[in-house]
C-alpha positions as CSV (number, residue, x, y, z in Angstrom):
1,M,0.0,0.0,0.0
2,S,2.9,2.5,0.8
3,M,4.5,1.7,-2.5
4,V,1.3,2.9,-4.4
5,V,1.0,6.0,-2.3
6,M,4.7,6.8,-3.0
7,V,4.1,6.4,-6.7
8,V,1.1,8.6,-6.6
9,Y,3.1,11.4,-4.9
10,I,5.8,11.2,-7.4
11,V,3.3,11.4,-10.3
12,A,1.6,14.3,-8.7
13,I,4.9,16.0,-8.2
14,V,6.1,15.6,-11.8
15,G,2.6,16.7,-13.0
16,F,3.0,19.9,-10.8
17,M,6.4,20.6,-12.0
18,Y,5.1,20.3,-15.6
19,L,2.3,22.7,-15.1
20,V,4.4,25.3,-13.3
21,M,7.7,25.2,-15.1
22,I,7.6,23.4,-18.5
23,R,4.3,24.6,-19.9
24,P,4.7,28.2,-19.5
25,Q,8.2,28.2,-20.9
26,K,7.0,26.4,-24.1
27,K,4.2,28.8,-24.4
28,E,6.6,31.7,-24.3
29,Q,8.8,30.2,-26.9
30,K,5.8,29.6,-29.2
31,R,4.9,33.3,-28.8
32,L,8.3,34.4,-29.6
33,Q,8.7,32.2,-32.6
34,E,5.3,33.8,-34.0
35,M,6.3,37.3,-33.3
36,I,9.6,36.8,-35.1
37,R,7.9,35.1,-37.9
38,D,5.5,38.0,-38.4
39,M,8.4,40.6,-38.2
40,E,8.4,42.9,-41.3
41,V,10.7,45.7,-42.5
42,G,9.8,48.9,-40.6
43,D,8.9,47.3,-37.4
44,S,10.6,48.4,-34.1
45,V,12.6,45.6,-32.2
46,L,14.1,45.4,-28.8
47,T,17.2,43.2,-28.9
48,T,18.4,40.7,-26.2
49,S,21.1,43.3,-25.3
50,D,18.3,45.9,-24.7
51,F,18.9,48.0,-27.7
52,Y,15.9,49.6,-29.6
53,G,16.2,49.6,-33.5
54,V,14.2,49.5,-36.7
55,V,14.2,46.5,-39.2
56,I,15.4,47.5,-42.5
57,D,16.1,44.1,-44.1
58,I,15.2,40.5,-43.3
59,T,16.7,37.2,-44.5
60,D,16.0,33.7,-43.6
61,S,18.1,33.6,-40.5
62,D,19.3,37.2,-40.0
63,V,17.9,40.8,-39.7
64,I,19.7,44.2,-40.4
65,V,18.6,46.6,-37.6
66,E,19.1,50.3,-37.7
67,F,20.0,52.0,-34.4
68,G,19.4,55.5,-33.4
69,S,18.8,58.4,-35.6
70,N,22.2,57.8,-37.4
71,K,21.4,56.2,-40.5
72,N,25.0,54.7,-40.7
73,C,24.4,52.4,-37.8
74,R,23.0,49.3,-39.3
75,I,24.1,46.1,-37.8
76,P,23.2,42.5,-39.0
77,M,22.0,40.1,-36.4
78,Q,20.4,36.6,-36.0
79,K,16.6,36.6,-35.4
80,S,17.1,34.8,-32.2
81,A,18.8,38.2,-30.7
82,I,15.3,39.7,-31.1
83,K,13.3,40.0,-27.8
84,E,10.3,41.9,-28.7
85,V,8.7,43.5,-31.9
86,E,6.4,46.3,-32.1
87,K,4.6,46.5,-35.5
88,A,5.0,49.8,-37.5
89,S,1.3,50.5,-37.6
90,E,1.1,50.4,-33.8
91,A,4.0,52.7,-33.3
C-alpha cells in the first residue's frame, strides 16, 4: 500500500512541475517564434542586449537593424537576438 502512495506522490510532483515550469516556458517560446515570423521591414524591435532599433532588411536567419537616428548604424544580427517586436502600424 505504501508503494502505491509513493508512486502517486511522485506522479503528482512531476505533474505539478510540468504545469508550473515546462508548460509556461513552451508557451513563451511559441509566442516569440510567432512574433519573429510575423516581423516585417519597418517594425521596431528590442534586442536581447536591450537596444531599440528598426528592421530594415530580413533574410532567412538574419535581420539588419538600424539603431538610433544615425542612418549609418546598421547591424546584422540573428533573429534569435530579437526579444520583442512592435509593429510599425502600432507605433
